[in-house]
C-alpha positions in Angstrom: 23.1 -3.2 16.1 26.5 -3.1 16.3 27.9 -0.6 13.6 29.8 -3.9 12.0 26.7 -6.1 11.7 24.5 -2.9 10.2 27.7 -2.0 7.9 27.2 -6.2 6.8 23.0 -5.6 6.9 23.4 -2.6 4.4 25.6 -4.7 2.4 23.0 -7.6 2.1 20.7 -4.7 1.9 22.5 -3.3 -1.6 23.4 -6.8 -3.1 19.7 -7.7 -3.0 19.0 -4.2 -4.7 21.7 -5.0 -7.2 20.2 -8.2 -8.1 16.3 -6.9 -8.2 17.6 -4.3 -10.8 20.2 -6.8 -13.0 16.0 -8.9 -13.0 14.4 -6.1 -13.8 16.7 -4.6 -16.7 16.6 -8.2 -18.0 12.5 -8.0 -18.0 12.9 -5.1 -19.6 15.3 -5.2 -22.3 12.5 -7.4 -24.5 8.5 -6.5 -25.4 6.1 -7.2 -23.1 4.0 -9.8 -24.1 7.2 -11.5 -24.4 8.3 -10.9 -21.5 4.6 -12.0 -19.4 4.4 -15.0 -21.7 8.4 -16.3 -20.0 7.5 -15.1 -16.8 3.9 -16.6 -16.7 5.3 -20.3 -18.7 8.1 -20.8 -15.6 6.1 -19.8 -12.7 3.2 -22.0 -13.9 6.3 -24.8 -14.3 8.3 -24.2 -11.1 5.6 -22.5 -8.9 4.3 -25.7 -7.6 8.1 -27.3 -7.0 9.4 -24.2 -5.2 7.0 -23.2 -3.3 4.7 -26.3 -2.4 3.6 -25.1 1.1 1.6 -22.3 -0.9 0.3 -24.8 -3.6 -1.2 -26.8 -1.2 -2.6 -24.2 0.3 -3.9 -23.2 -3.0 -6.3 -26.7 -3.7 -7.1 -26.6 -0.3 -8.7 -23.0 -0.8 -9.8 -24.1 -4.1 -11.3 -27.5 -2.7 -13.5 -25.1 -0.1 -14.6 -23.0 -2.8 -15.5 -25.4 -5.3 -16.1 -28.5 -3.6 -18.2 -29.8 -6.8 -15.0 -29.8 -8.9 -13.0 -32.9 -9.4 -9.0 -32.7 -8.3 -7.6 -32.6 -11.8 -10.0 -29.4 -12.2 -9.0 -27.8 -9.2 -5.3 -28.5 -10.2 -5.8 -26.3 -13.5 -7.3 -23.6 -11.8 -4.2 -23.4 -8.9 -1.8 -23.8 -12.2 -3.4 -20.6 -14.3 -3.4 -18.6 -11.5 0.0 -19.3 -11.0 0.8 -18.3 -14.6 -1.3 -15.5 -13.7 0.9 -14.3 -11.2 3.9 -14.5 -13.3 2.5 -12.5 -15.5 1.8 -9.7 -12.8 5.4 -10.3 -11.6 6.7 -9.2 -15.0 4.3 -6.5 -15.8 5.4 -4.9 -12.6 8.4 -4.1 -13.8 7.2 -2.4 -16.7 3.9 -0.8 -15.1 4.9 2.6 -16.7 5.1 1.2 -20.2 2.0 -0.5 -19.8 -0.4 2.3 -18.3 0.9 4.3 -20.9 -0.7 2.6 -23.7 -4.5 3.0 -23.8 -4.9 0.0 -25.6 -3.9 -2.3 -22.6 -6.6 -0.8 -20.6 -10.2 -0.5 -21.0 -12.6 1.0 -18.3 -15.6 -1.3 -18.5 -18.5 1.0 -17.6 -17.3 4.5 -18.0 -20.6 5.9 -17.8 -21.0 5.3 -14.2 -17.3 6.8 -13.8 -18.2 9.9 -15.7 -21.1 11.0 -13.6 -19.2 11.3 -10.7 -15.9 12.2 -11.5 -15.8 15.9 -11.6 -17.3 15.5 -8.3 -15.5 13.0 -6.4 -15.5 14.2 -3.1 -13.4 11.5 -0.5 -13.3 7.9 -1.7 -11.9 4.4 -0.5 -11.3 2.2 -3.3 -11.5 -1.5 -2.6 -10.3 -4.1 -5.1 -8.8 -8.0 -4.9 -5.8 -9.7 -6.4 -7.3 -10.7 -9.4 -6.2 -10.1 -12.9 -3.6 -7.4 -12.3 -4.8 -6.1 -9.5 -2.0 -3.0 -9.0 -4.4 -1.6 -12.0 -7.8 -1.2 -10.3 -6.9 2.1 -9.5 -6.5 3.5 -12.7 -9.6 4.7 -13.2 -8.9 7.3 -10.2 -5.8 7.9 -11.7 -6.9 8.9 -15.4 -9.9 10.9 -13.6 -7.0 12.9 -11.9 -8.0 12.2 -8.5 -4.6 11.8 -7.4 -5.0 8.6 -5.5 -2.6 7.0 -2.5 -2.4 3.4 -1.5 -1.6 1.0 1.7 1.1 -1.5 0.2 3.1 -4.1 2.1 6.0 -2.0 2.9 9.3 -4.6 2.2 12.3 -4.6 4.8 14.7 -3.8 2.2 14.8 0.1 2.4 16.8 0.3 -1.3 14.2 -2.4 -2.6 11.1 -0.8 -0.8 12.1 3.2 -2.4 12.2 1.1 -5.9 9.2 -0.4 -5.9 7.5 2.8 -4.8 9.1 5.1 -7.2 7.9 2.4 -9.8 4.5 2.9 -8.7 4.6 6.4 -8.7 2.5 6.8 -12.2 -0.4 4.4 -10.5 -0.4 6.2 -7.4 0.5 10.2 -7.4 -0.7 10.5 -4.4 1.5 8.5 -2.4 2.1 5.0 -0.7 1.3 3.9 3.0 3.4 1.0 4.4 1.3 -1.6 6.0 2.2 -1.4 10.0 3.8 2.1 10.0 3.3 4.5 7.6 6.1 4.9 4.8 7.8 6.9 2.8 5.7 9.6 1.2 3.6 10.2 4.3 6.0 10.0 7.2 7.2 7.3 9.5 5.9 8.2 13.3 1.9 7.7 12.2 0.2 4.4 12.5 -1.2 3.4 9.0 -4.7 3.1 10.4 -4.9 6.5 11.6 -2.8 8.1 9.0 -5.4 6.5 6.2 -8.4 7.6 8.2 -7.1 11.3 8.3 -6.0 11.5 4.9 -9.6 10.7 3.9 -10.9 12.9 5.8 -9.1 15.9 4.2 -10.8 14.7 0.7 -8.4 11.8 0.1 -9.1 9.0 -2.4 -7.7 5.6 -1.1 -6.9 2.3 -2.5 -6.8 -0.6 -0.4 -6.7 -4.4 -1.5 -9.4 -6.1 0.8 -9.4 -9.7 0.2 -6.7 -11.0 2.6 -7.3 -12.9 5.6 -7.1 -10.4 8.7 -6.7 -12.0 12.6 -8.7 -9.3 13.5 -11.0 -9.1 11.0 -14.7 -9.5 11.0 -16.2 -12.9 9.8 -18.0 -12.9 7.0 -19.4 -15.3 4.7 -17.2 -16.1 1.5 -17.6 -18.9 -0.7 -19.9 -20.4 2.5 -17.4 -20.2 4.9 -16.4 -17.4 7.7 -13.3 -15.7 6.4 -12.0 -13.0 8.6 -12.0 -9.5 6.9 -10.5 -6.3 7.2 -12.7 -3.5 8.3 -11.0 -0.8 7.6 -12.1 0.6 4.2 -15.5 0.6 6.0 -15.0 2.1 9.0 -12.9 4.9 7.1 -15.6 5.4 4.7 -18.6 5.3 6.9 -17.1 8.1 9.1 -15.4 10.3 6.6 -18.3 10.7 4.7 -16.5 8.7 1.6 -17.9 6.9 -0.7 -17.1 3.2 -2.1 -15.5 2.4 -5.2 -15.4 -1.0 -5.4 -12.6 -2.3 -8.5 -11.9 -5.7 -10.6 -8.7 -5.4 -13.4 -9.8 -8.9 -15.2 -7.2 -9.4 -18.2 -8.0 -10.5 -21.4 -6.7 -13.5 -23.2 -3.2 -14.5 -22.1 -1.9 -10.8 -23.1 -1.3 -7.8 -20.8 -4.6 -6.3 -21.9 -7.1 -5.7 -19.7 -11.0 -4.3 -18.4 -11.6 -2.5 -15.3 -15.1 -3.1 -13.8 -16.4 -0.3 -11.0 -19.0 -1.3 -8.9 -20.2 1.6 -6.3 -21.0 -0.1 -2.6 -23.2 2.4 -1.5 -22.4 3.2 2.7 -25.2 2.6 5.7 -24.8 5.2 8.1 -27.6 4.5 10.7 -27.1 5.0 14.5 -25.4 1.6 14.8 -22.4 1.8 13.8 -21.5 -1.7 13.9 -23.9 -3.4 12.0 -23.3 -0.9 9.4 -19.4 -1.9 9.3 -20.8 -5.4 9.2 -23.4 -5.1 6.5 -20.5 -3.0 4.1 -17.9 -5.6 4.7 -20.4 -8.4 3.7 -21.4 -6.8 1.2 -17.8 -6.1 -0.2 -16.8 -9.6 0.1 -20.0 -11.0 -1.5 -18.9 -8.8 -4.5 -15.6 -10.2 -4.6 -16.7 -13.8 -4.5 -19.1 -13.5 -7.5 -16.3 -11.9 -9.3 -13.8 -14.5 -8.5 -16.2 -17.1 -9.6 -16.4 -15.4 -13.0 -12.6 -15.7 -13.6 -10.9 -18.5 -10.7 -8.0 -18.5 -12.6 -7.1 -14.7 -12.3 -7.3 -14.8 -8.4 -4.4 -15.5 -6.2 -5.5 -18.7 -4.5 -2.3 -19.2 -2.7 -3.0 -16.5 0.0 -4.4 -17.2 2.9 -8.2 -16.5 3.4 -9.2 -18.6 6.0 -8.2 -19.5 8.9 
């Protein structure tokens, strides 16, 4: 890349970052619930038009998951999912305010977590794109476990740094960029090796595990095999870590949530491959159960089946 091209690319990145900060300033200028309601309304209206491919994918995924529902029912769920995503986008710009209001986030089963929070040890936290999934890690943060997380890096370095800064309250242990390790944990190691080392050293790691993984293990999801990430199962088994599954469910149409935790027992038999498959399938079954309960809060526009 020549110096001129590099300067132009940097200028583009700076302009994108300035635009983002302008949008964020506008969202933060109004109360949280008003901003999320506005965003939800326009995402519901515009997303199917602006992103017809993703809307078509959402309807196709719904047809796999709920073949007995009518097309009209599946369309209603898809639009509600876009609306939820609109709320999440506005909430992401005010995460610091959201987590500082204790009335907005309730842990559904605190006794389960309180039993272990003083002796947590290494943990892999597995969540899914449901409700506001950013908040699913919050019980670990409250327990002063200093969790880290895996996230998808943004190509724009200014935007990427800003997004990581916005998540510091949720992930005081830092963030691992998908592909290569970004930011807090250096740039020379591959993510898989780095997060394995992190958990082995007693770290607590959050991973969103419900996306299509081209090299993943096919396990049933709504009756059809879905290639699924096995890294959480492999890390937990090898590092001797617990697996905590978490979902964050939106209550009504506001930015109020209930977070539910479930521990997934990790088998450690002589057959590592069988153990990893059992863990991955059990995790996916739990995700399916949760999605069935609140389908309008899951991100159906993501790729899940091949």
